VOBA-1610 file (N, C-alpha, C; in pm, whole numbers, padded with zeros to 5 digits, always signed):
BEGIN
Met-02387-01490-00273Met-02260-01489-00344Met-02170-01600-00290Thr-02111-01676-00379Thr-02025-01786-00337Thr-01891-01733-00284Asp-01824-01814-00203Asp-01696-01773-00148Asp-01590-01758-00257Ile-01598-01841-00362Ile-01502-01829-00472Ile-01515-01693-00539Leu-01639-01650-00562Leu-01662-01520-00624Leu-01613-01408-00532Arg-01634-01424-00402Arg-01583-01325-00306Arg-01431-01317-00315Ala-01366-01432-00324Ala-01220-01436-00332Ala-01171-01365-00458Ile-01242-01384-00569Ile-01204-01319-00695Ile-01220-01168-00684Val-01334-01123-00630Val-01360-00979-00619Val-01258-00914-00525Met-01233-00978-00411Met-01137-00921-00317Met-00996-00920-00375Gly-00962-01021-00453Gly-00832-01024-00519Gly-00819-00911-00620Ile-00926-00885-00693Ile-00926-00774-00790Ile-00910-00640-00718Val-00985-00621-00610Val-00977-00495-00535Val-00836-00475-00480Glu-00778-00580-00423Glu-00642-00571-00370Glu-00542-00537-00481Gly-00549-00609-00591Gly-00457-00585-00701Gly-00470-00446-00761Leu-00593-00396-00769Leu-00617-00263-00825Leu-00567-00151-00735Thr-00579-00169-00605Thr-00559-00057-00513Thr-00429-00060-00434Glu-00359-00173-00429Glu-00241-00183-00342Glu-00135-00080-00376Phe-00109-00056-00504Phe+00001+00030-00542Phe-00043+00165-00599Leu-00172+00188-00602Leu-00223+00321-00635Leu-00239+00400-00505Pro-00228+00531-00509Pro-00234+00610-00384Pro-00377+00632-00334Ile-00452+00521-00323Ile-00593+00531-00283Ile-00628+00438-00168Ser-00532+00363-00115Ser-00547+00277+00002Ser-00617+00144-00027Ser-00538+00039-00034Ser-00595-00094-00053Ser-00668-00140+00072Thr-00609-00114+00190Thr-00674-00155+00315Thr-00810-00087+00329Gly-00813+00041+00298Gly-00940+00113+00306Gly-01044+00055+00212His-01004+00023+00090His-01099-00033-00006His-01143-00174+00033Met-01053-00251+00093Met-01092-00384+00138Met-01194-00375+00250Ile-01173-00280+00342Ile-01267-00262+00452Ile-01403-00216+00401Leu-01403-00128+00300Leu-01529-00078+00245Leu-01599-00181+00157Thr-01520-00268+00091Thr-01577-00368+00001Thr-01639-00485+00076Ala-01577-00524+00186Ala-01620-00644+00260Ala-01771-00645+00292Pro-01828-00536+00347Pro-01972-00540+00377Pro-02058-00556+00252Leu-02013-00503+00140Leu-02089-00514+00015Leu-02094-00658-00034Leu-01997-00738+00008Leu-01993-00880-00031Leu-02054-00971+00075Gly-02111-00909+00177Gly-02173-00989+00283Gly-02074-01043+00384Ile-01955-00983+00391Ile-01854-01027+00486Ile-01866-00941+00612Pro-01891-01000+00728Pro-01908-00921+00850Pro-01778-00856+00894Ser-01790-00741+00960Ser-01673-00670+01010Ser-01598-00756+01111Gly-01466-00761+01096Gly-01384-00837+01188Gly-01382-00986+01162Asp-01430-01029+01044Asp-01427-01171+01012Asp-01283-01223+01021Pro-01257-01329+01098Pro-01119-01374+01120Pro-01049-01428+00997Phe-01125-01478+00899Phe-01061-01531+00778Phe-01046-01422+00673Trp-01157-01362+00629Trp-01153-01263+00522Trp-01076-01138+00563Gly-01093-01096+00686Gly-01024-00976+00733Gly-00888-01004+00794Gly-00849-01132+00798Gly-00722-01171+00857Gly-00630-01238+00758Val-00631-01371+00760Val-00538-01449+00678Val-00556-01420+00529Phe-00679-01416+00482Phe-00703-01394+00339Phe-00649-01259+00295Asp-00681-01157+00371Asp-00636-01022+00340Asp-00484-01016+00332Ile-00418-01077+00427Ile-00271-01077+00431Ile-00214-01156+00314Phe-00273-01271+00287Phe-00220-01361+00184Phe-00226-01297+00045Ile-00335-01229+00014Ile-00344-01170-00119Ile-00256-01046-00132Gln-00221-00983-00019Gln-00124-00873-00024Gln+00012-00926-00067Ile+00046-01045-00022Ile+00173-01106-00063Ile+00170-01136-00212Gly+00055-01173-00265Gly+00041-01192-00409Gly+00068-01063-00484Ala+00018-00951-00430Ala+00039-00822-00494Ala+00186-00783-00489Ile+00252-00807-00378Ile+00393-00769-00367Ile+00480-00854-00459Leu+00439-00977-00484Leu+00512-01061-00579Leu+00509-00999-00718Ala+00400-00931-00751Ala+00390-00863-00882Ala+00497-00755-00895Val+00526-00684-00786Val+00631-00582-00789Val+00767-00646-00813Val+00792-00757-00744Val+00920-00827-00762Val+00936-00871-00908Val+00831-00925-00967Val+00838-00970-01106Val+00858-00853-01201Tyr+00785-00745-01179Tyr+00793-00630-01271Tyr+00929-00562-01264Phe+00984-00547-01144Phe+01108-00471-01127Phe+01232-00559-01113Trp+01225-00687-01144Trp+01336-00775-01106Trp+01468-00736-01173Arg+01464-00691-01298Arg+01589-00652-01364Arg+01650-00529-01296Arg+01565-00432-01270Arg+01611-00309-01203Arg+01664-00342-01064Met+01595-00425-00989Met+01638-00464-00855Met+01768-00544-00860Trp+01782-00628-00959Trp+01903-00708-00976Trp+02025-00617-00993Arg+02010-00515-01078Arg+02121-00424-01102Arg+02155-00343-00976Leu+02055-00295-00906Leu+02078-00211-00790Leu+02134-00288-00671Thr+02091-00412-00654Thr+02131-00488-00536Thr+02258-00570-00556Leu+02274-00630-00674Leu+02388-00719-00697Leu+02497-00657-00783His+02465-00551-00852His+02566-00485-00936His+02565-00334-00911Pro+02582-00294-00783Pro+02579-00151-00754Pro+02707-00082-00800Ala+02701+00050-00808Ala+02821+00126-00841Ala+02922+00114-00727Asp+03046+00141-00757Asp+03153+00130-00657Asp+03143+00246-00558Lys+03059+00225-00454Lys+03034+00330-00355Lys+03039+00270-00215Pro+03046+00353-00110Pro+03046+00301+00027Pro+02919+00222+00056Ile+02926+00134+00156Ile+02814+00046+00187Ile+02686+00124+00221Tyr+02702+00242+00283Tyr+02582+00318+00320Tyr+02510+00375+00199Glu+02574+00366+00082Glu+02509+00411-00040Glu+02433+00297-00109His+02441+00176-00056His+02373+00063-00118His+02222+00076-00100Ile+02146+00038-00200Ile+02000+00052-00197Ile+01937-00027-00083Leu+01996-00142-00048Leu+01939-00222+00061Leu+01953-00151+00195Val+02062-00079+00215Val+02079-00001+00338Val+01975+00110+00344Lys+01952+00175+00231Lys+01855+00283+00226Lys+01713+00231+00250Leu+01683+00114+00194Leu+01551+00055+00217Leu+01533+00015+00364Phe+01640-00034+00426Phe+01633-00070+00568Phe+01605+00053+00653Val+01675+00162+00623Val+01655+00287+00696Val+01511+00337+00678Ala+01458+00325+00557Ala+01321+00368+00530Ala+01218+00275+00593Phe+01254+00150+00608Phe+01163+00050+00664Phe+01143+00066+00815Leu+01247+00109+00885Leu+01248+00107+01032Leu+01136+00188+01099Pro+01112+00315+01061Pro+01012+00395+01136Pro+00874+00330+01144Ala+00820+00287+01032Ala+00687+00226+01033Ala+00687+00092+01104Ala+00799+00019+01095Ala+00809-00109+01164Ala+00798-00090+01315Val+00868+00009+01367Val+00865+00035+01510Val+00727+00085+01554Val+00675+00184+01483Val+00544+00239+01518Val+00435+00133+01504Gly+00445+00052+01398Gly+00347-00054+01376Gly+00344-00155+01489Leu+00460-00194+01537Leu+00466-00290+01648Leu+00406-00230+01776Leu+00427-00101+01797Leu+00377-00036+01918Leu+00226-00018+01918Phe+00169+00007+01799Phe+00028+00044+01793Phe-00058-00055+01713Ala-00006-00173+01684Ala-00079-00269+01602Ala-00215-00305+01660Asp-00221-00331+01789Asp-00348-00372+01852Asp-00450-00258+01848Phe-00403-00137+01873Phe-00495-00022+01870Phe-00552+00000+01730Ile-00465-00009+01630Ile-00509+00008+01492Ile-00611-00098+01454Glu-00583-00223+01493Glu-00670-00335+01458Glu-00807-00321+01523Ser-00812-00275+01646Ser-00938-00273+01720Ser-01018-00143+01705Lys-00951-00032+01673Lys-01019+00098+01674Lys-01034+00165+01539Leu-00946+00133+01445Leu-00942+00212+01321Leu-00988+00139+01196Lys-00998+00009+01200Lys-01033-00065+01079Lys-01185-00073+01060Phe-01245+00045+01043Phe-01389+00055+01024Phe-01416+00162+00917Pro-01532+00156+00852Pro-01558+00246+00738Pro-01543+00395+00766Leu-01592+00444+00879Leu-01587+00589+00902Leu-01443+00641+00921Pro-01360+00577+01002Pro-01220+00622+01008Pro-01150+00613+00873Val-01182+00509+00796Val-01123+00495+00662Val-01167+00610+00572Ala-01296+00644+00575Ala-01348+00752+00492Ala-01280+00884+00528Ala-01263+00910+00657Ala-01196+01033+00701Ala-01052+01036+00651Ala-00983+00923+00659Ala-00844+00916+00614Ala-00834+00935+00462Leu-00929+00881+00388Leu-00929+00900+00243Leu-00938+01049+00208Ile-01025+01120+00278Ile-01044+01262+00250Ile-00920+01343+00289Val-00870+01318+00410Val-00751+01391+00456Val-00633+01364+00363Gly-00614+01238+00327Gly-00505+01203+00238Gly-00522+01264+00099Gly-00645+01274+00054Gly-00672+01335-00076Gly-00630+01481-00080Phe-00668+01556+00024Phe-00627+01697+00030Phe-00476+01708+00048Gly-00417+01612+00120Gly-00272+01611+00137Gly-00201+01596+00004Ile-00249+01507-00081Ile-00190+01488-00214Ile-00197+01617-00294Leu-00311+01684-00293Leu-00326+01809-00368Leu-00228+01916-00320Leu-00214+01929-00189Leu-00126+02031-00133Leu+00021+02000-00162Ile+00059+01875-00142Ile+00200+01837-00163Ile+00238+01851-00309Glu+00151+01806-00397Glu+00182+01814-00540Glu+00188+01959-00587Trp+00109+02045-00527Trp+00111+02187-00562Trp+00236+02257-00508Trp+00280+02216-00387Trp+00388+02288-00321Trp+00527+02240-00363Phe+00544+02108-00375Phe+00677+02052-00402Phe+00689+02019-00551Thr+00741+02117-00625Thr+00742+02104-00772Thr+00883+02102-00833Lys+00986+02104-00748Lys+01123+02108-00799Lys+01205+01991-00746Pro+01191+01874-00808Pro+01265+01757-00760Pro+01415+01771-00781Lys+01492+01712-00689Lys+01637+01714-00698Lys+01695+01580-00743Val+01616+01473-00728Val+01663+01339-00761Val+01563+01273-00854Ser+01609+01226-00968Ser+01520+01163-01066Ser+01542+01013-01080Asp+01631+00958-00998Asp+01662+00815-01001Asp+01650+00759-00860Ala+01562+00663-00841Ala+01541+00606-00707Ala+01668+00547-00650Gly+01756+00499-00736Gly+01881+00440-00689Gly+01975+00541-00628Arg+01951+00671-00652Arg+02039+00776-00601Arg+01980+00850-00483Ile+01877+00798-00425Ile+01819+00859-00306Ile+01923+00855-00193Thr+01929+00960-00112Thr+02024+00965-00002Thr+01966+00895+00121Leu+02052+00868+00219Leu+02004+00808+00344Leu+01902+00899+00413Gly+01930+01029+00413Gly+01837+01123+00475Gly+01702+01124+00407Gln+01704+01121+00274Gln+01578+01118+00200Gln+01504+00986+00225Ala+01578+00876+00230Ala+01516+00746+00257Ala+01449+00746+00394Phe+01515+00806+00493Phe+01456+00813+00627Phe+01331+00900+00625Gly+01334+01008+00548Gly+01216+01094+00535Gly+01098+01019+00476Val+01124+00938+00374Val+01017+00856+00316Val+00967+00756+00420Gly+01059+00701+00500Gly+01020+00608+00605Gly+00929+00671+00709Leu+00960+00795+00745Leu+00874+00866+00840Leu+00735+00888+00779Ala+00732+00922+00650Ala+00603+00943+00583Ala+00522+00814+00580Gln+00591+00702+00570Gln+00521+00574+00564Gln+00443+00545+00693Cys+00483+00606+00803Cys+00412+00586+00930Cys+00265+00628+00919Phe+00237+00729+00835Phe+00098+00772+00818Phe+00012+00661+00758Ser+00075+00571+00683Ser-00002+00465+00618Ser-00053+00361+00716Leu-00007+00364+00840Leu-00056+00271+00940Leu-00202+00300+00975Phe-00245+00423+00947Phe-00386+00458+00966Phe-00463+00408+00844Pro-00554+00310+00861Pro-00627+00254+00746Pro-00698+00364+00666Gly-00674+00363+00536Gly-00735+00463+00449Gly-00636+00568+00402Met-00523+00583+00472Met-00422+00681+00430Met-00347+00633+00306Ser-00319+00503+00297Ser-00251+00441+00184Ser-00099+00442+00200Arg-00041+00324+00198Arg+00105+00312+00205Arg+00168+00375+00081Ser+00108+00347-00035Ser+00161+00403-00160Ser+00155+00555-00160Ala+00041+00612-00121Ala+00028+00758-00118Ala+00126+00819-00019Ser+00137+00760+00099Ser+00224+00816+00202Ser+00369+00818+00157Thr+00416+00708+00098Thr+00557+00701+00060Thr+00587+00781-00066Ile+00495+00781-00162Ile+00517+00862-00283Ile+00516+01011-00249Met+00419+01053-00168Met+00415+01193-00127Met+00536+01228-00041Gly+00577+01134+00044Gly+00698+01156+00121Gly+00818+01173+00030Gly+00823+01095-00078Gly+00930+01108-00175Gly+00931+01244-00242Leu+00814+01294-00276Leu+00805+01428-00337Leu+00854+01535-00239Ile+00817+01519-00112Ile+00855+01618-00011Ile+01008+01624+00005Val+01074+01508+00002Val+01220+01507+00024Val+01298+01536-00104Gly+01228+01554-00216Gly+01297+01598-00337Gly+01310+01498-00448Leu+01232+01391-00446Leu+01235+01295-00555Leu+01136+01335-00664Ser+01167+01299-00788Ser+01069+01316-00895Ser+00957+01215-00875Ala+00845+01236-00942Ala+00732+01144-00926Ala+00768+01000-00964Pro+00832+00974-01079Pro+00870+00836-01112Pro+00967+00776-01011Ala+01065+00855-00964Ala+01161+00804-00866Ala+01092+00775-00733Ala+00999+00862-00693Ala+00926+00841-00568Ala+00841+00715-00577Ala+00776+00695-00691Ala+00692+00575-00708Ala+00778+00449-00708Glu+00892+00453-00776Glu+00978+00335-00782Glu+01031+00300-00643Phe+01079+00401-00570Phe+01128+00373-00435Phe+01015+00324-00345Ser+00896+00378-00363Ser+00779+00333-00287Ser+00753+00184-00312Phe+00763+00143-00438Phe+00739+00003-00471Phe+00849-00086-00414Phe+00974-00040-00420Phe+01084-00117-00361Phe+01063-00132-00210Leu+01024-00023-00145Leu+01002-00024-00001Leu+00885-00112+00038Ala+00790-00129-00052Ala+00674-00214-00023Ala+00717-00358+00002Ile+00825-00402-00060Ile+00865-00543-00050Ile+00900-00580+00094Pro+00999-00515+00159Pro+01027-00553+00299Pro+00914-00517+00394Thr+00847-00404+00368Thr+00739-00361+00458Thr+00624-00460+00460Met+00577-00497+00342Met+00460-00585+00335Met+00495-00729+00368Val+00615-00772+00331Val+00656-00909+00365Val+00670-00923+00516Ala+00729-00823+00581Ala+00746-00828+00727Ala+00611-00823+00798Ala+00528-00725+00759Ala+00397-00712+00824Ala+00308-00831+00793Gly+00309-00874+00666Gly+00226-00988+00627Gly+00274-01116+00690Gly+00406-01138+00692Gly+00460-01259+00753Gly+00429-01267+00901Tyr+00443-01154+00971Tyr+00413-01149+01115Tyr+00267-01183+01142Ser+00177-01120+01066Ser+00034-01144+01085Ser-00005-01286+01043Leu+00058-01333+00936Leu+00026-01466+00886Leu+00062-01573+00988Leu+00176-01557+01053Leu+00218-01654+01154Leu+00120-01656+01271Lys+00063-01540+01303Lys-00031-01532+01415Lys-00164-01599+01383His-00203-01598+01255His-00338-01644+01220His-00342-01770+01134Leu-00227-01822+01095Leu-00225-01933+01000Leu-00294-02057+01055Asp-00287-02079+01185Asp-00349-02199+01244Asp-00502-02192+01241Glu-00556-02075+01204Glu-00702-02059+01198Glu-00758-02102+01062Val-00670-02126+00964Val-00715-02162+00830Val-00768-02305+00827Gln-00886-02322+00769Gln-00944-02455+00754Gln-00913-02510+00615Arg-00920-02641+00601Arg-00879-02705+00477Arg-00958-02653+00357Gln-01085-02629+00372Gln-01167-02585+00260Gln-01139-02440+00221Gln-01063-02369+00303Gln-01032-02229+00272Gln-00903-02214+00192Val-00827-02322+00176Val-00700-02316+00104Val-00724-02273-00042Leu-00829-02325-00104Leu-00861-02289-00242Leu-00891-02141-00254Leu-00961-02085-00156Leu-00993-01943-00158Leu-00866-01859-00151Leu-00771-01902-00068Leu-00644-01832-00058Leu-00570-01835-00191Ala-00571-01951-00256Ala-00501-01965-00384Ala-00564-01877-00492Val-00696-01875-00498Val-00767-01794-00598Val-00738-01646-00576Gly-00752-01600-00452Gly-00727-01460-00421Gly-00583-01420-00450Phe-00489-01508-00419Phe-00347-01481-00441Phe-00318-01462-00590Val-00366-01554-00673Val-00339-01548-00817Val-00405-01425-00880Val-00529-01400-00844Val-00600-01284-00900Val-00531-01155-00860Ser-00494-01144-00732Ser-00426-01024-00684Ser-00293-01003-00756Phe-00217-01109-00774Phe-00088-01100-00844Phe-00105-01050-00987Leu-00197-01109-01060Leu-00215-01073-01201Leu-00264-00929-01217Val-00361-00892-01137Val-00415-00755-01147Val-00309-00653-01104Ala-00238-00681-00996Ala-00136-00588-00947Ala-00024-00570-01049Trp+00014-00676-01117Trp+00121-00667-01217Trp+00080-00572-01330Val-00045-00582-01376Val-00095-00493-01480Val-00102-00349-01429Val-00148-00331-01306Val-00163-00198-01249Val-00028-00129-01231Val+00070-00201-01180Val+00203-00142-01160Val+00261-00096-01294Ala+00251-00181-01396Ala+00303-00145-01529Ala+00232-00020-01583Ala+00100-00015-01569Ala+00023+00099-01619Ala+00053+00225-01538Phe+00066+00210-01407Phe+00090+00325-01320Phe+00225+00390-01348Met+00327+00309-01369Met+00461+00364-01396Met+00462+00442-01528Arg+00381+00399-01625Arg+00370+00475-01749Arg+00288+00602-01727Phe+00184+00590-01649Phe+00092+00701-01626Phe+00162+00821-01562Ile+00245+00796-01461Ile+00302+00908-01386Ile+00416+00978-01461Gln+00456+00923-01576Gln+00556+00993-01656Gln+00502+01125-01710Thr+00371+01129-01733Thr+00312+01248-01797Thr+00190+01303-01723His+00152+01242-01611His+00030+01285-01542His+00058+01318-01395Lys-00029+01398-01338Lys-00022+01433-01197Lys-00103+01332-01114Phe-00096+01349-00981Phe-00167+01259-00890Phe-00304+01314-00850Arg-00339+01432-00900Arg-00460+01497-00849Arg-00587+01415-00877Gly-00588+01337-00986Gly-00705+01254-01013Gly-00731+01154-00901Phe-00624+01097-00846Phe-00637+01004-00734Phe-00687+01078-00610Ala-00643+01203-00594Ala-00686+01282-00479Ala-00836+01309-00486Tyr-00885+01349-00604Tyr-01028+01375-00619Tyr-01110+01248-00595Tyr-01058+01137-00643Tyr-01127+01009-00623Tyr-01137+00978-00473Arg-01027+00994-00400Arg-01026+00966-00257Arg-01129+01053-00184Ile-01128+01181-00217Ile-01220+01273-00149Ile-01365+01236-00179Ala-01393+01202-00304Ala-01530+01165-00343Ala-01576+01038-00271Val-01491+00935-00269Val-01528+00809-00203Val-01548+00832-00054Gly-01458+00905+00009Gly-01473+00931+00152Gly-01601+01007+00183Ala-01633+01105+00099Ala-01754+01184+00121Ala-01880+01098+00104Val-01879+01010+00004Val-01995+00922-00019Val-02016+00829+00100Val-01908+00774+00153Val-01920+00683+00268Val-01975+00757+00390Ile-01922+00873+00418Ile-01970+00950+00533Ile-02116+00990+00515Leu-02152+01031+00392Leu-02292+01068+00364Leu-02384+00948+00381Ala-02340+00832+00334Ala-02421+00710+00346Ala-02445+00675+00492Tyr-02341+00688+00574Tyr-02358+00659+00718Tyr-02446+00761+00786Ala-02434+00888+00745Ala-02518+00991+00803Ala-02665+00969+00773Leu-02693+00931+00648Leu-02831+00905+00610Leu-02884+00780+00677Trp-02799+00679+00691Trp-02840+00554+00754Trp-02871+00576+00903Leu-02789+00662+00966Leu-02811+00688+01109Leu-02940+00762+01133Arg-02987+00835+01033Arg-03117+00904+01047Arg-03232+00805+01045
//
């Protein structure tokens, strides 16, 4: 398989999974061996992975730009602590702190198929339980989330640091727990993805950018564009989907994929 084709496939996987509650990191880790990419590859598992995530987050900015413009530059006449940017900062902090403390451990111990498979299964059952238990939302507009609710979503986002748990699943489920409706939880999750992924991606990119070789620039560009286009379509479809559907289908998918991976490793070890 050529590197260009690998870049296209990885871009598609990133775009499809980044904003669905099924874990993009987990799917990238599981997809890499199927494409002949060795575990821990410094380019595909480092700079490339980070760069195409930025392509996906750009899709969120493009899709929500009108809504973000109104919330950030034309807010209602309220105290500063009611501004959406303050709430996003409060939600951003917990995972930022925990991520800085445990980044090396996560990178060296958890970014492997079996931990990812376990996280997919645990997260899948978590989605089923949360969706069954928390059925009476108090807030139906992401712009009206309180500081306390924003902090609760931020705490939930810490679970996404475990590869396979999913940032989207963690924050959307966190939103449901603190009383947001499904559309409001998804919208706030997407807004929160912007500072979270830009900060994490920018930090990692600065650490690894000097490792990029000239012939790899084209691969970065291809993966970035593919990820952006696919993510833009997925975000638009997902926001329509959750207006009338539950998340349980994603939960069943997670559990099935995790079980298949664990079964495959068990059979291989025999």
